[in-house]
VEXMARSE-767400 format. One record per residue (C-alpha): x, y, z. Coordinates in steps of 0.1 Angstrom, whole numbers, padded with zeros to 4 digits, always signed. Layout:
N
XYZ...
// end
This chain:
586
-1660-0928+1408-1619-0927+1402-1592-0904+1413-1562-0894+1407-1542-0874+1428-1514-0851+1412-1494-0819+1414-1505-0789+1394-1498-0752+1391-1538-0743+1396-1550-0701+1388-1583-0688+1402-1593-0655+1390-1627-0634+1391-1640-0601+1388-1637-0572+1412-1664-0556+1426-1689-0581+1403-1718-0576+1418-1717-0539+1416-1714-0541+1374-1741-0565+1379-1765-0537+1394-1746-0508+1372-1753-0528+1334-1754-0565+1339-1763-0572+1299-1733-0549+1291-1714-0569+1313-1717-0607+1306-1714-0592+1271-1678-0579+1278-1673-0607+1296-1683-0636+1270-1659-0612+1244-1630-0618+1265-1633-0648+1269-1636-0660+1233-1610-0632+1225-1584-0626+1255-1588-0656+1281-1596-0686+1263-1564-0683+1241-1539-0671+1261-1550-0706+1284-1546-0723+1257-1515-0708+1244-1500-0716+1275-1516-0751+1277-1540-0741+1303-1570-0763+1308-1604-0749+1323-1618-0768+1348-1647-0745+1363-1661-0711+1357-1676-0693+1381-1700-0669+1360-1677-0640+1369-1641-0659+1369-1621-0690+1361-1605-0721+1380-1578-0733+1355-1550-0765+1352-1514-0760+1340-1487-0783+1335-1461-0762+1358-1463-0722+1379-1441-0709+1348-1474-0713+1324-1496-0702+1353-1478-0669+1357-1472-0659+1321-1503-0664+1315-1516-0646+1340-1491-0614+1334-1504-0617+1297-1543-0615+1309-1534-0588+1331-1514-0570+1308-1543-0575+1284-1566-0558+1307-1549-0530+1316-1547-0520+1283-1587-0523+1273-1593-0508+1303-1570-0470+1298-1599-0443+1289-1633-0459+1305-1646-0444+1335-1641-0466+1370-1676-0482+1366-1674-0492+1335-1634-0513+1339-1635-0549+1342-1604-0555+1366-1593-0593+1379-1576-0610+1409-1560-0636+1400-1545-0667+1424-1517-0688+1422-1506-0722+1434-1484-0749+1434-1500-0781+1450-1510-0813+1453-1551-0815+1439-1571-0846+1431-1586-0851+1397-1617-0868+1398-1631-0889+1366-1646-0858+1352-1621-0838+1350-1630-0819+1381-1605-0812+1410-1601-0806+1444-1581-0802+1475-1561-0781+1492-1543-0771+1466-1573-0758+1446-1583-0740+1482-1557-0717+1485-1557-0709+1451-1590-0694+1457-1577-0682+1492-1550-0665+1471-1573-0650+1448-1591-0635+1473-1567-0614+1495-1547-0600+1456-1552-0566+1451-1568-0558+1421-1547-0560+1388-1523-0584+1410-1509-0614+1416-1508-0638+1439-1480-0659+1444-1483-0687+1471-1448-0699+1483-1441-0728+1466-1452-0706+1434-1429-0683+1439-1399-0706+1442-1403-0717+1410-1406-0687+1391-1390-0657+1410-1354-0661+1387-1382-0656+1355-1396-0622+1368-1387-0593+1359-1416-0576+1379-1415-0563+1412-1426-0587+1438-1440-0573+1471-1436-0603+1500-1467-0602+1520-1452-0628+1546-1472-0647+1564-1509-0645+1556-1539-0665+1567-1560-0676+1547-1600-0684+1550-1605-0717+1559-1573-0728+1558-1554-0742+1588-1515-0730+1586-1506-0691+1576-1492-0694+1537-1462-0673+1530-1481-0652+1497-1460-0629+1473-1480-0599+1455-1472-0599+1420-1481-0553+1402-1486-0563+1365-1463-0531+1351-1435-0528+1377-1407-0535+1372-1383-0554+1397-1355-0529+1408-1320-0533+1396-1301-0562+1416-1273-0545+1444-1240-0537+1422-1255-0540+1390-1257-0511+1367-1290-0501+1362-1306-0506+1328-1315-0474+1304-1343-0473+1291-1352-0465+1257-1354-0433+1240-1391-0424+1240-1395-0424+1201-1377-0462+1201-1414-0479+1203-1419-0486+1166-1443-0512+1156-1421-0544+1154-1431-0571+1124-1424-0601+1112-1434-0617+1079-1435-0653+1084-1426-0680+1055-1461-0683+1030-1472-0715+1030-1466-0733+0994-1500-0748+0985-1495-0758+0948-1478-0791+0958-1449-0776+0931-1420-0779+0951-1402-0761+0928-1424-0730+0938-1405-0733+0970-1384-0710+0954-1412-0682+0948-1423-0682+0976-1394-0678+0997-1378-0650+0975-1414-0632+0982-1412-0630+1013-1374-0616+1011-1390-0589+0987-1416-0584+1014-1392-0584+1039-1365-0559+1022-1392-0537+1018-1408-0530+1055-1374-0525+1063-1373-0494+1046-1404-0481+1060-1387-0464+1092-1417-0462+1116-1414-0502+1114-1390-0525+1132-1387-0556+1111-1384-0587+1128-1350-0602+1105-1353-0636+1078-1337-0660+1104-1357-0651+1130-1389-0654+1110-1387-0686+1090-1379-0709+1121-1411-0711+1117-1410-0725+1082-1432-0755+1077-1449-0750+1114-1482-0746+1122-1475-0717+1142-1507-0697+1167-1498-0661+1162-1501-0653+1192-1474-0672+1201-1452-0662+1173-1455-0620+1184-1444-0633+1220-1416-0654+1206-1403-0627+1181-1410-0601+1203-1438-0587+1171-1467-0566+1174-1477-0577+1140-1469-0610+1117-1477-0611+1084-1485-0641+1066-1499-0662+1039-1503-0686+1013-1493-0694+0976-1513-0715+0949-1507-0728+0914-1533-0739+0893-1521-0744+0849-1504-0708+0841-1518-0690+0872-1508-0682+0904-1527-0670+0933-1514-0652+0962-1531-0649+0997-1519-0626+1023-1527-0612+1056-1516-0586+1085-1526-0602+1123-1526-0580+1155-1500-0600+1178-1515-0599+1206-1557-0602+1201-1557-0623+1166-1573-0597+1146-1571-0593+1113-1563-0561+1104-1556-0562+1067-1564-0592+1040-1566-0598+1004-1557-0621+0975-1537-0614+0939-1533-0634+0905-1518-0634+0880-1499-0652+0850-1465-0675+0850-1454-0656+0816-1428-0636+0838-1423-0647+0872-1399-0622+0886-1422-0596+0876-1450-0615+0889-1431-0614+0922-1419-0575+0921-1456-0565+0916-1468-0582+0946-1440-0571+0966-1452-0535+0955-1487-0538+0966-1484-0557+1000-1449-0532+1013-1475-0501+1003-1505-0516+1021-1491-0526+1055-1482-0495+1072-1511-0481+1060-1528-0505+1082-1503-0502+1110-1504-0471+1110-1544-0470+1115-1536-0501+1144-1516-0482+1164-1534-0456+1162-1558-0469+1182-1533-0487+1206-1523-0452+1215-1552-0434+1224-1559-0463+1245-1527-0457+1262-1535-0433+1300-1519-0399+1291-1487-0406+1315-1471-0429+1297-1475-0415+1262-1442-0410+1246-1432-0391+1212-1447-0416+1187-1474-0421+1211-1486-0381+1210-1473-0377+1172-1498-0411+1163-1526-0390+1188-1523-0364+1160-1523-0376+1129-1560-0383+1127-1562-0347+1128-1542-0332+1105-1549-0357+1079-1576-0325+1061-1554-0295+1060-1581-0280+1082-1578-0250+1112-1598-0265+1139-1576-0301+1131-1545-0283+1131-1553-0265+1167-1552-0301+1183-1528-0318+1167-1500-0288+1173-1498-0291+1211-1491-0328+1209-1464-0327+1183-1444-0293+1204-1449-0319+1235-1435-0349+1214-1402-0324+1205-1398-0317+1239-1399-0354+1250-1373-0359+1222-1361-0332+1201-1349-0358+1172-1375-0367+1165-1384-0364+1124-1417-0370+1120-1436-0351+1147-1411-0324+1135-1425-0330+1099-1465-0331+1111-1456-0298+1133-1445-0282+1099-1475-0293+1082-1496-0279+1115-1480-0242+1109-1481-0246+1068-1522-0248+1082-1520-0223+1098-1502-0201+1071-1525-0207+1050-1562-0200+1073-1548-0169+1086-1543-0150+1058-1508-0158+1046-1495-0152+1082-1453-0147+1079-1453-0161+1110-1465-0193+1110-1444-0193+1074-1413-0194+1090-1421-0216+1118-1427-0237+1095-1401-0237+1073-1373-0239+1102-1397-0272+1109-1389-0287+1076-1356-0272+1073-1342-0297+1095-1359-0325+1088-1341-0319+1055-1307-0310+1074-1307-0342+1097-1299-0378+1088-1326-0391+1088-1340-0421+1062-1380-0415+1074-1396-0416+1043-1428-0404+1055-1408-0378+1068-1391-0361+1038-1416-0363+1020-1439-0340+1037-1411-0320+1048-1397-0311+1008-1434-0306+1001-1438-0277+1032-1404-0264+1008-1428-0256+0979-1459-0246+0999-1439-0220+1024-1406-0215+1013-1416-0217+0970-1386-0236+0963-1402-0255+0940-1364-0276+0926-1348-0283+0963-1389-0298+0977-1387-0322+0942-1350-0327+0953-1362-0339+0989-1391-0354+0976-1364-0375+0951-1349-0383+0982-1375-0400+1005-1384-0421+0975-1350-0438+0964-1353-0442+1006-1388-0459+1003-1405-0463+0970-1440-0473+0981-1443-0446+1003-1480-0437+0999-1479-0405+1015-1448-0389+0997-1458-0405+0964-1489-0380+0974-1466-0353+0983-1448-0356+0951-1480-0361+0927-1496-0324+0945-1460-0307+0935-1456-0316+0903-1495-0306+0900-1491-0276+0912-1460-0273+0888-1478-0281+0862-1460-0313+0851-1490-0330+0847-1473-0366+0833-1449-0370+0865-1480-0358+0891-1506-0388+0873-1484-0418+0876-1475-0407+0920-1507-0401+0921-1519-0436+0904-1487-0451+0920-1502-0443+0959-1539-0451+0951-1530-0487+0937-1504-0494+0966-1530-0484+0994-1572-0475+0982-1586-0471+1018-1552-0447+1031-1570-0417+1049-1553-0401+1030-1567-0413+0996-1587-0383+0989-1555-0364+0976-1546-0391+0950-1576-0378+0933-1578-0341+0942-1541-0344+0924-1556-0360+0896-1585-0331+0891-1556-0304+0885-1542-0326+0862-1575-0333+0842-1583-0295+0843-1550-0286+0830-1551-0312+0804-1588-0297+0796-1600-0325+0806-1635-0318+0815-1653-0347+0821-1621-0362+0838-1618-0331+0859-1656-0332+0876-1655-0368+0880-1623-0368+0903-1640-0337+0918-1668-0355+0927-1650-0387+0943-1629-0363+0964-1661-0345+0977-1675-0384+0982-1645-0395+1003-1649-0357+1030-1683-0346+1020-1681-0317+1052-1649-0300+1038-1655-0270+1015-1624-0265+1003-1629-0294+0985-1663-0287+0971-1651-0256+0957-1628-0275+0934-1656-0292+0920-1676-0261+0916-1643-0251+0902-1639-0278+0876-1678-0276+0871-1682-0240+0858-1645-0244+0835-1668-0276+0817-1698-0252+0813-1721-0266+0835-1723-0230+0851-1756-0234+0870-1742-0269+0888-1714-0250+0899-1730-0221+0914-1749-0248+0931-1719-0272+0944-1703-0237+0952-1731-0222+0980-1725-0259+0999-1688-0250+1000-1697-0217+1015-1716-0230+1039-1696-0250+1051-1666-0226+1051-1678-0193+1054-1645-0173+1056-1636-0194+1019-1611-0177+0997-1588-0181+0965-1556-0174+0984-1544-0203+0981-1546-0207+0949-1526-0181+0942-1504-0194+0968-1504-0230+0956-1497-0228+0920-1469-0224+0907-1479-0233+0867-1494-0198+0857-1518-0212+0837-1531-0232+0865-1534-0206+0890-1556-0185+0865-1582-0213+0853-1587-0217+0892-1588-0182+0895-1614-0181+0864-1632-0213+0874-1642-0198+0909-1652-0162+0893-1671-0183+0871-1694-0202+0903-1695-0174+0926-1666-0178+0944-1649-0153+0966-1617-0140+0947
// end
C-alpha cells in the first residue's frame, strides 16, 4: 500500500450527546442527520473545497487545503445550526462540536488519512464546548487576522493520548470580537435595517444567437430597477452581480461573496419567432428554490415583452421573499428580534381582518415601534390593527383616532415604502372618511412601486367602495396577474365581487364571492358577502343556507361594516338589501 505524507488542515466534528438523542428517538435523529448532510454539511464542505475523508456515524473527518477554508466552513455550519435549532426544545437540538488542526498527515492509497494531524484535530473536537470550534495554535495562527468573532485562549491543554500539551483556542460562533484598543467602537446598524438582500444574476442566453444578448441583459437590468423600488429589499448593484456573467456559479458562494440572502437567476431561449424565459428565486444559504416560473411570448414587440416579463417577475419576488422572511423570523430566538423581525411575525395574523389576529399582531408592532419609532411598515400595520378593532368593537372612536394617528404619521413622513403608504392611504378612508386624500396617497405609493401588490389591492378596494368599478377592476386584475398566490389574493376576488354587484353582473359576483370563500373558508364575513350575492341574484334559499354558515363562524356579525365602508350609497343600499333577503342581521 503506497503512502503520501503532506500538510493539511483537518476538521473533525461530531454531535453532542448523540447516544442520549438516539435513545430518545433514533429513527427521527438519523433522518435529521441525513437531511443535514445533504442540505447543509456536504454542500458547505464542497463550497470550501473540502474532502470528506471518513464518516463516523454522528460526525466526520474532513480535509481542507488551508486552515482558512476549514474555519470558514466550520463557522458557516455552526451559524446555520444556531438558526435551525432556534425554537426547538433541548432534547431535539442537534449541536456539533468541531476541532481544527493544521499538521502533518499520511494519506493512504484509498484516500484515508492517518497521523498526529488527524489525532490532534479529533482530540480538540473532544474538548470543544457545544456549538463552538476549537483550534490548535497552528490553525489559529493562520486565521486570526481574518476572524471577527470572539476567541478564548484555552492555554496549554492536555489532550488524551497526545504526549505534549497543545495550546488551544475556542472560537464561539455568534459572539463578535471586541474592538481593538484605541479603535473607535463600531456602531450597530439600526434594528429596522435588517432588510433581506437580493442579487439578480445575468440570465443565460440559451438561444445560440448572440444578437439576443442585449435582450437578456436588458431584461435583468429592468428587473434590478424594478426590484430597487421594493423598499423592503436591499438590491445588490448591477456592477457586482454582472461580474458572474458567463461563469458557472454556485448560488451559495454568490450569496456569501455579494452578501445576498436571495439570488434570482434564469435563462432565455429563442425558438423561431418566440422567446421562452425561465426564472427562479433561490435562498442563497440553503440553495432552496422559493419560486420558479416560465414565460413565453412572441418577438413581434420585443420591448413590450421585456416590460411584461419584468413586471411579473418583480411582482412575484416580493411576496415570495416576504414568506421566506416570515419563516426566518419565526426561527429566531425572542431576544434577538429586531423591529423588522417583529413586524414580520405580526403579518400572518392580520392578512385577514379578524379580531383575534389583530390582538396578537398589535403588541408585536408596538414593540417594533418602541425599538424603531421611524419604521413605517410597523406603523402602517398597527393602523390596520386599530381599524380591525374599530370595526369589530362597535366603531369605537378611540381605535379610530389611534389608527388615524399612525396612518397620518406614515403619510407625513418622507418614506418611499409603497406598502406602508398604500396601506396608510386605505386607512385614511376606512377610519377618516377622507376619500380624495386616500386616493392621492395610493397614487403616490404606486408611483414609487407600480408592482406593489398590497397597494394595488388597497387601491382596488378603495375604488370599489367608491363605485369606481373600472379603476377597481384594473388594479385588482393587475394584482392577481402579478402575484396569484399572494397571501392576500382573496382581496382581489373581494374587490371583483363588489365591482360585479355594482355593475349588475350577478353570476360573476357569485363566482368571485365563491372564490373568496374557497381561499378562506373559515372567515365568516366572506360567507356573508357570498350570501348577499346569492340573495341579490334571486337564489334566496341558497343565500339563507350560506348566511347560516356565516353566522355560525361569526355569531356577532352585523352590517355595520357595509354602512361604514361603502362610499357609494347605491352599493351600501344594495349590500343591506342583500343581507336582509339572506336573513343576515342588520
